[in-house]
C-alpha positions in Angstrom: -0.5 13.2 -24.0 2.6 11.8 -22.3 3.1 12.5 -18.6 5.9 14.9 -17.9 8.7 13.6 -15.6 8.4 15.0 -12.1 11.8 14.8 -10.4 10.6 16.8 -7.4 7.8 14.3 -6.8 10.3 11.4 -7.0 12.7 13.1 -4.6 9.8 13.7 -2.1 8.8 10.1 -2.4 12.3 8.9 -1.6 12.5 11.2 1.5 9.1 9.9 2.7 10.1 6.3 2.1 13.3 6.9 4.1 11.3 8.4 7.0 8.8 5.5 7.0 11.7 3.0 7.1 13.5 4.8 9.9 10.4 5.0 12.0 9.4 1.4 11.3 12.8 0.1 12.2 13.0 2.1 15.3 9.5 1.0 16.5 9.5 -2.5 14.9 8.7 -4.4 18.1 5.7 -2.2 18.8 4.5 -2.3 15.2 4.9 -6.1 15.1 2.1 -6.4 17.7 -0.4 -4.5 15.5 -2.4 -5.5 12.5 -0.9 -3.2 9.9 -2.8 -2.2 6.7 -1.1 -0.3 3.9 -1.2 0.4 0.2 0.7 -1.9 -2.0 4.0 0.0 -2.2 4.2 1.0 1.4 3.2 -2.5 2.6 5.8 -4.1 0.4 8.4 -1.7 1.7 7.6 -2.4 5.3 7.4 -6.2 4.7 10.6 -6.6 2.7 12.8 -4.0 4.4 11.7 -4.2 8.0 10.2 -7.7 8.1 6.8 -6.6 9.4 3.6 -8.5 8.5 1.4 -6.1 6.6 -2.1 -6.6 5.0 -1.6 -4.9 1.6 -4.3 -3.4 -0.6 -4.0 -1.9 -4.1 -1.6 0.9 -4.9 -2.8 4.4 -4.1 -3.6 5.3 -7.7 -5.5 2.1 -8.1 -7.8 2.8 -5.1 -5.7 1.3 -2.2 -6.4 4.3 0.0 -10.1 4.0 -0.7 -10.0 0.3 0.2 -8.4 1.1 3.5 -10.9 3.9 4.1 -13.8 1.5 3.4 -12.5 -0.8 6.1 -12.4 2.1 8.6 -16.0 3.2 7.7 -17.3 -0.4 8.0 -15.8 -0.5 11.5 -13.5 -3.4 10.5 -10.4 -1.5 11.5 -9.6 1.4 13.9 -6.7 3.5 12.7 -4.2 4.3 15.5 -2.1 6.6 13.3 -3.9 9.5 11.6 -0.9 10.5 9.5 -1.7 7.9 6.9 1.9 6.8 6.5 1.5 3.2 7.7 
């Protein structure tokens, strides 16, 4: 079965990306002092558009969120932002 196009999901993603970029640009100097972890798409967005160093994991659908969660559970990283956008 072919996936049905979801324009509302794409529109939501574009709004979210715009918000992430605005926040990251505004707080770039503060974020640059942190060790940032992100899924592949978000990490690439922050790296290429804002110039922040980001440790990137797999994309969300490929388990990137789970990889980040595993780092937290293992005590290898302490999240400072509970919203999950960075």
